[in-house]
C-alpha positions as CSV (number, residue, x, y, z in Angstrom):
1,M,25.1,1.3,18.4
2,S,22.6,3.5,15.8
3,N,21.6,2.6,12.5
4,V,22.2,4.8,9.5
5,F,20.2,4.6,6.6
6,I,20.0,5.4,2.5
7,A,16.6,5.4,0.9
8,F,15.9,5.1,-3.0
9,Q,13.2,5.3,-5.8
10,T,12.6,1.8,-6.6
11,N,13.8,1.4,-10.6
12,E,16.3,-0.7,-12.7
13,E,19.1,1.4,-12.0
14,T,18.6,1.3,-8.3
15,R,18.3,-2.4,-8.1
16,S,22.1,-2.5,-9.0
17,I,23.1,0.0,-6.6
18,V,21.0,-1.9,-3.5
19,D,22.9,-5.0,-4.8
20,A,26.3,-3.5,-4.6
21,I,25.5,-2.0,-1.0
22,L,24.3,-5.3,0.4
23,A,27.6,-7.0,-1.0
24,D,29.7,-4.4,0.7
25,N,27.6,-4.4,4.1
26,P,26.7,-7.9,5.5
27,H,24.9,-6.5,8.4
28,A,22.6,-4.3,6.5
29,T,19.1,-4.7,5.8
30,V,16.7,-4.0,3.2
31,N,13.1,-2.7,3.4
32,Q,11.5,-2.9,0.2
33,Q,8.0,-0.7,-0.6
34,P,6.3,-0.1,-3.8
35,A,8.0,2.9,-4.6
36,M,11.0,2.8,-2.2
37,V,13.8,0.7,-1.2
38,K,15.4,2.0,2.2
39,I,18.6,-0.1,3.6
40,D,19.7,0.5,7.1
41,S,23.0,-0.2,8.7
42,P,24.5,-0.5,12.0
43,D,26.6,2.3,12.7
44,Q,28.1,2.6,9.2
45,L,27.2,2.1,5.7
46,V,29.8,2.1,2.3
47,V,28.7,2.2,-1.2
48,R,31.8,1.4,-3.2
49,R,32.0,3.0,-6.8
50,S,33.9,-0.1,-7.9
51,T,31.1,-2.6,-6.7
52,V,28.6,-0.5,-8.2
53,E,29.9,-0.5,-11.4
54,E,30.3,-4.4,-11.2
55,H,26.6,-4.9,-10.6
56,M,25.7,-2.4,-13.2
57,G,28.0,-3.4,-15.8
58,R,29.3,0.3,-16.8
59,P,31.2,3.1,-15.4
60,F,29.2,4.8,-12.5
61,D,29.8,8.4,-11.0
62,L,29.0,8.0,-7.3
63,Q,27.0,11.6,-7.8
64,E,24.6,9.7,-9.8
65,L,23.4,8.6,-6.4
66,H,21.6,11.7,-5.9
67,I,19.3,11.0,-8.8
68,N,17.4,8.3,-7.4
69,L,18.1,9.5,-3.6
70,I,15.1,10.1,-1.4
71,T,16.8,10.5,1.8
72,L,19.4,9.3,3.8
73,T,20.9,9.6,7.9
74,G,24.2,9.6,9.0
75,H,27.0,11.7,8.9
76,I,28.5,11.5,5.1
77,D,31.8,11.2,4.1
78,E,32.6,11.3,0.3
79,T,35.0,10.4,-2.2
80,D,35.4,9.5,-5.8
81,D,35.5,5.8,-4.6
82,E,33.0,5.9,-1.7
83,F,30.2,7.2,-0.2
84,T,30.2,6.7,3.5
85,L,27.4,7.2,6.1
86,S,28.3,6.5,9.9
87,W,27.5,8.0,13.3
88,A,30.6,9.3,14.8
89,H,31.5,7.9,18.3
């Protein structure tokens, strides 16, 4: 089992994104730094547009992730509704 991760700048907008990711990925762990938040998850991590919208209270385009994205690892599968990081087996 290998971890995938995604890291964002720490700011008001990313707090809602991180909360949404944690809601949809119960095995994920968070590493908070002063200017960055990194989320690790075993094998797969899913960002769902609908969950982010619930936490933000507004419409959200998954392309907005890239505004505050620092780095990520894993294979990317992206649709209008989900952004998934995983390792192929």
